[in-house]
C-alpha positions as CSV (number, residue, x, y, z in Angstrom):
1,M,-99.9,68.3,34.7
2,G,-99.8,68.9,30.9
3,R,-97.6,66.9,28.5
4,T,-94.9,69.7,28.3
5,G,-94.5,69.8,32.0
6,L,-94.5,66.1,32.3
7,V,-91.8,65.7,29.7
8,A,-89.7,68.4,31.4
9,M,-90.1,66.6,34.7
10,I,-89.1,63.2,33.3
11,L,-86.1,64.6,31.5
12,G,-84.9,66.2,34.6
13,A,-85.5,63.0,36.6
14,T,-83.6,60.8,34.2
15,A,-80.7,63.2,34.3
16,L,-80.6,62.4,38.0
17,V,-81.2,58.7,38.0
18,G,-79.0,58.0,35.0
19,S,-79.1,54.3,34.1
20,C,-80.0,53.1,37.6
21,S,-83.2,51.5,38.6
22,T,-85.6,53.0,41.0
23,A,-84.2,53.0,44.6
24,S,-85.5,50.8,47.3
25,P,-88.3,52.4,49.3
26,H,-86.0,52.1,52.3
27,A,-83.8,54.7,50.8
28,A,-86.4,57.3,51.7
29,A,-89.0,56.2,54.3
30,P,-92.6,56.7,53.4
31,P,-93.9,59.9,55.1
32,S,-96.7,58.0,56.9
33,T,-97.9,54.4,57.4
34,N,-100.6,55.0,54.8
35,S,-98.2,56.2,52.1
36,A,-96.3,54.0,49.7
37,S,-94.2,56.7,48.1
38,P,-90.7,57.9,48.9
39,A,-90.2,61.5,49.9
40,A,-92.6,63.5,47.8
41,D,-92.5,67.0,46.2
42,S,-93.7,69.8,48.4
43,T,-96.5,70.4,45.9
44,P,-99.0,67.5,46.1
45,P,-99.8,65.8,42.8
46,P,-103.3,66.2,41.3
47,S,-105.9,63.8,42.5
48,P,-106.4,60.9,40.1
49,T,-110.1,61.5,40.2
50,R,-109.4,64.7,38.3
51,R,-107.3,63.0,35.8
52,K,-108.9,60.1,34.0
53,A,-107.0,57.0,33.4
54,A,-107.1,57.5,29.6
55,E,-105.5,61.0,30.0
56,I,-102.8,59.7,32.5
57,Y,-102.1,56.8,30.2
58,S,-101.8,58.8,26.9
59,T,-99.8,61.7,28.4
60,T,-97.3,59.5,30.2
61,R,-97.0,57.0,27.3
62,D,-96.2,59.8,24.8
63,A,-93.6,61.3,27.1
64,V,-91.7,58.1,27.8
65,L,-91.9,56.9,24.2
66,A,-90.3,60.2,23.2
67,I,-87.5,59.5,25.6
68,Q,-87.1,56.0,24.3
69,V,-86.7,57.3,20.7
70,Q,-84.1,59.9,21.8
71,E,-82.2,58.0,24.6
72,G,-83.2,54.4,24.4
73,S,-85.3,52.0,26.4
74,R,-83.3,52.1,29.6
75,R,-83.8,55.8,30.1
76,A,-87.5,55.5,29.2
77,L,-88.0,52.7,31.7
78,D,-86.1,54.7,34.4
79,A,-88.4,57.6,33.8
80,L,-91.5,55.4,33.9
81,S,-90.4,53.8,37.1
82,L,-90.0,57.2,38.8
83,L,-93.4,58.4,37.7
84,A,-95.1,55.2,38.9
85,Q,-93.6,55.9,42.4
86,R,-94.4,59.6,42.5
87,E,-97.4,60.5,40.3
88,L,-100.8,59.5,41.5
89,G,-102.7,57.4,38.9
90,V,-99.6,56.3,36.9
91,S,-99.2,53.0,38.7
92,G,-102.5,51.8,37.5
93,V,-101.6,52.3,33.8
94,C,-97.9,51.7,34.2
95,H,-98.0,48.1,33.1
96,A,-99.8,49.0,29.9
97,I,-97.3,51.7,29.1
98,S,-94.3,49.4,29.7
99,H,-95.9,47.0,27.2
100,D,-95.9,49.8,24.7
101,L,-92.2,50.4,25.4
102,G,-91.6,46.7,24.7
103,H,-93.5,46.9,21.4
104,A,-91.4,50.0,20.3
105,A,-88.2,48.4,21.4
106,L,-88.8,45.3,19.2
107,E,-89.5,47.6,16.3
108,Q,-86.3,49.6,16.9
109,A,-84.4,46.4,17.2
110,G,-85.6,45.3,13.7
111,G,-87.6,42.4,15.2
112,R,-84.6,40.9,17.0
113,V,-85.9,39.8,20.4
114,G,-82.5,39.4,22.0
115,D,-81.5,42.9,21.1
116,A,-84.7,44.4,22.3
117,L,-84.4,42.6,25.7
118,N,-80.9,44.0,26.4
119,D,-82.7,46.6,28.4
120,R,-85.2,44.4,30.1
121,D,-86.1,44.9,33.7
122,D,-89.0,44.5,36.1
123,V,-90.5,48.1,36.0
124,C,-94.2,47.9,36.5
125,G,-94.5,44.2,36.8
126,G,-92.1,43.3,33.9
127,G,-94.5,44.8,31.3
128,F,-91.5,45.7,29.0
129,T,-90.5,42.1,28.6
130,H,-94.1,41.1,28.1
131,G,-94.5,43.7,25.4
132,V,-91.5,42.5,23.5
133,I,-92.5,38.9,23.6
134,E,-96.2,39.4,22.8
135,Q,-95.3,41.5,19.8
136,A,-92.8,39.0,18.6
137,L,-95.4,36.1,18.8
138,A,-98.1,38.2,17.3
139,E,-95.9,38.9,14.3
140,S,-94.6,35.3,14.0
141,A,-95.6,33.1,11.1
142,D,-95.6,30.1,13.5
143,P,-96.2,31.3,17.1
144,Q,-96.5,27.7,18.4
145,A,-93.0,27.0,17.4
146,A,-91.7,30.5,18.3
147,M,-93.0,30.3,21.8
148,L,-90.6,27.4,22.6
149,T,-87.5,29.4,21.6
150,V,-88.4,33.1,22.2
151,C,-87.5,32.9,25.9
152,A,-84.4,30.8,25.5
153,P,-82.0,30.3,27.0
154,M,-83.2,31.8,30.3
155,Q,-86.8,30.4,30.1
156,D,-87.8,32.6,33.0
157,G,-91.3,33.3,34.3
158,S,-91.6,36.9,33.3
159,C,-90.8,36.0,29.7
160,W,-93.3,33.2,29.7
161,H,-96.0,35.6,31.1
162,G,-95.3,37.6,27.9
163,V,-95.8,34.4,25.9
164,G,-99.3,34.1,27.3
165,H,-100.1,37.6,26.1
166,G,-98.6,36.8,22.7
167,L,-100.5,33.6,22.3
168,M,-103.7,35.5,23.0
169,F,-103.0,37.9,20.1
170,A,-101.8,35.1,17.9
171,S,-105.0,33.1,18.6
172,G,-107.4,36.0,18.1
173,M,-108.1,36.1,21.8
174,A,-109.2,32.5,22.0
175,Q,-108.1,31.6,25.5
176,G,-108.6,27.9,25.0
177,R,-106.1,27.8,22.1
178,A,-103.7,30.0,24.0
179,L,-103.8,27.8,27.1
180,A,-103.2,24.8,25.0
181,G,-100.0,26.5,23.9
182,C,-99.1,27.2,27.5
183,D,-99.4,23.5,28.3
184,N,-96.3,23.0,26.0
185,A,-94.1,25.1,28.3
186,P,-90.9,23.4,29.6
187,S,-92.3,23.2,33.1
188,T,-95.5,23.5,35.1
189,L,-94.3,26.7,36.7
190,L,-93.7,28.3,33.3
191,S,-97.0,27.0,32.0
192,N,-98.7,28.7,34.9
193,R,-96.9,32.0,34.2
194,C,-98.0,31.7,30.6
195,G,-101.6,31.2,31.8
196,E,-101.2,34.4,33.9
197,G,-100.5,36.3,30.7
198,V,-103.5,34.7,28.9
199,F,-106.0,35.8,31.6
200,M,-104.4,39.2,32.2
201,Q,-104.9,39.9,28.5
202,L,-108.4,38.4,28.4
203,F,-109.6,40.5,31.4
204,S,-107.4,43.5,30.7
205,A,-108.2,46.5,32.8
206,D,-105.9,48.6,30.6
207,L,-108.8,49.6,28.4
208,A,-107.7,53.2,28.5
209,A,-104.5,52.0,26.8
210,H,-106.5,50.3,24.0
211,H,-104.9,47.0,25.0
212,V,-108.2,45.3,24.3
213,T,-109.5,44.2,20.9
214,A,-113.1,44.6,19.7
215,K,-113.6,40.8,20.1
216,Q,-112.2,40.9,23.6
217,G,-114.2,44.0,24.7
218,P,-117.4,42.3,25.8
219,I,-115.7,40.1,28.3
220,A,-113.6,43.0,29.6
221,H,-116.9,44.7,30.5
222,N,-118.8,41.7,31.6
223,P,-118.3,40.5,35.2
224,Q,-120.8,37.7,34.9
225,G,-119.1,36.5,31.7
226,A,-115.7,36.6,33.4
227,R,-117.1,34.5,36.3
228,E,-118.5,31.9,33.8
229,V,-115.1,31.7,32.0
230,C,-113.3,30.9,35.3
231,Q,-116.0,28.4,36.3
232,S,-115.4,26.5,33.1
233,T,-111.6,26.8,33.0
234,R,-109.7,23.6,33.8
235,S,-107.1,23.2,36.5
236,P,-104.4,24.5,37.0
237,H,-105.3,27.5,34.8
238,D,-108.4,28.2,36.8
239,A,-106.2,29.7,39.5
240,Q,-104.8,32.3,37.1
241,C,-108.3,33.0,35.8
242,W,-109.8,33.7,39.2
243,F,-106.8,35.8,40.3
244,Y,-107.2,38.2,37.4
245,S,-111.0,38.2,37.2
246,P,-111.5,41.1,39.7
247,V,-110.1,43.5,37.1
248,V,-113.3,43.1,35.1
249,W,-115.5,44.2,38.0
250,L,-113.1,47.1,38.6
251,T,-113.2,48.1,34.9
252,V,-117.0,48.4,35.1
253,H,-117.0,49.8,38.7
254,P,-113.8,51.7,39.1
255,D,-112.4,51.6,42.7
256,D,-115.5,49.7,44.0
257,F,-113.3,47.2,45.9
258,D,-116.1,46.4,48.4
259,G,-118.3,45.5,45.5
260,A,-115.5,43.4,43.9
261,L,-115.1,41.5,47.2
262,S,-118.8,40.7,47.2
263,W,-118.5,39.6,43.5
264,C,-115.6,37.3,44.5
265,R,-117.9,35.5,46.9
266,G,-120.0,34.4,44.0
267,A,-117.2,32.4,42.5
268,G,-119.0,29.2,43.4
269,S,-116.1,27.4,45.1
270,T,-113.8,28.0,48.1
271,F,-110.8,27.9,45.7
272,G,-112.3,30.4,43.3
273,K,-113.3,32.8,46.1
274,T,-109.8,32.6,47.6
275,M,-107.9,33.2,44.4
276,C,-110.3,36.0,43.5
277,A,-109.8,37.7,46.8
278,R,-106.0,37.4,46.4
279,G,-106.2,39.0,43.0
280,L,-108.4,41.8,44.5
281,G,-105.9,42.5,47.2
282,S,-103.2,42.9,44.6
283,R,-105.3,45.3,42.6
284,T,-105.8,47.6,45.5
285,V,-102.0,48.1,45.7
286,K,-101.6,48.3,41.9
287,F,-104.2,51.0,41.6
288,H,-103.4,52.8,44.8
289,P,-99.9,52.2,46.1
290,E,-99.9,55.7,47.5
291,D,-102.8,54.8,49.9
292,L,-102.5,51.3,51.4
293,S,-105.4,52.1,53.7
294,I,-107.7,51.4,50.8
295,G,-106.6,47.8,50.6
296,A,-106.4,47.5,54.3
297,R,-110.0,48.5,54.7
298,T,-111.2,46.2,51.9
299,C,-109.2,43.2,53.2
300,G,-110.1,43.9,56.8
301,K,-113.7,43.4,56.0
302,A,-113.2,40.2,54.0
303,R,-113.8,37.9,57.0
304,D,-112.8,34.4,55.9
305,L,-111.0,35.8,52.8
306,V,-108.9,38.3,54.8
307,D,-105.7,36.2,54.5
308,A,-106.0,35.7,50.8
309,C,-106.7,39.4,50.3
310,V,-103.8,40.6,52.4
311,R,-101.5,38.0,50.7
312,G,-102.4,39.6,47.4
313,M,-101.6,43.0,48.7
314,G,-98.1,41.9,49.8
315,S,-97.4,40.2,46.5
316,Y,-98.0,43.3,44.4
317,W,-96.2,45.5,47.0
318,S,-93.1,43.6,46.1
319,V,-93.8,43.9,42.4
320,H,-94.4,47.6,42.8
321,W,-90.9,48.0,44.2
322,E,-89.5,45.7,41.4
323,G,-88.6,43.0,43.9
324,A,-86.5,45.3,46.0
325,V,-88.5,44.5,49.1
326,P,-90.3,41.3,50.2
327,A,-94.1,41.0,50.4
328,S,-93.9,41.2,54.2
329,D,-92.5,44.8,54.0
330,I,-96.0,46.0,53.4
331,C,-97.1,45.1,56.9
332,T,-95.3,48.1,58.5
333,H,-97.1,50.5,56.2
334,L,-100.7,49.3,56.9
335,P,-102.9,51.2,59.4
336,P,-103.9,49.4,62.6
337,G,-106.7,46.8,62.1
338,R,-107.4,43.3,61.0
339,A,-105.4,43.4,57.8
340,R,-102.3,44.6,59.6
341,K,-102.7,42.0,62.3
342,R,-102.9,39.2,59.8
343,C,-100.2,40.6,57.5
344,P,-97.1,39.1,59.2
345,V,-98.7,35.7,59.3
346,V,-99.6,35.5,55.6
347,T,-96.9,37.4,53.8
348,T,-93.8,35.5,55.2
């Protein structure tokens, strides 16, 4: 679909959804147990293999940014949410695009974080909030001080995930310095959420979106380097490191989930293997929410790591539906097999 057609589709869609968030998947049952999408158009969307991630990213980003300029962040986020549910390939770059919407919102708000976040929501894993916060910290003269107030008064996890992204930009992609900043969070939970943002940025798979700096590039294309980073990362941040590390393998080897599973087994510790497998399961859903059989096959072959892998699938399924369904909801959509059998046990 070209840009003109996509813009027309989004504008029509936003006229229907108004200012409401995407509906729960239960409002329109998936057409099969292997599909994650609500009732689809009669014309099937193009295969993502025929539309490269960079093309999907740039076309969708330009369209929703145009809506943001004309109608505000809320309408743009509604449009992006709809596309992530209905257009193959958009889910994989949706988080990066929502970051871009956050950047633009802060600029439109004149740098006032509170005003920019009036339209915050959890579309595409909360990337909008992350984008606002990371941009604010990147532009701050004193990010170490700003990080303690930018999420006030709510001090919630999604905002602190954005702090992690922002500290990476502010530190020139030095994860050690960024993690030291995370350690100053008001609680251990928020420190961990901050660490998630650090490693998501370090291992960013959103290369098509240019969310990776020249300094960061080598590690984003170096699975062995990513493994060494995680092996040398101290607790508790090693958990976040291993969770996000599979994105590096998948950047170099797109959709090679079996290869990524084998790579996770080289983590060097049971803990590392488990967290890596959990992260891999979540990526199968992020990149292919329309075909959960991909993750089910990968996790079903994971042997001792099957529980971690399926748990990761469930966690991102809930994120994909913006928290409207629990992780366990994914179980009814999986094809028969080992993953489906273990799902109710590990996602409750």
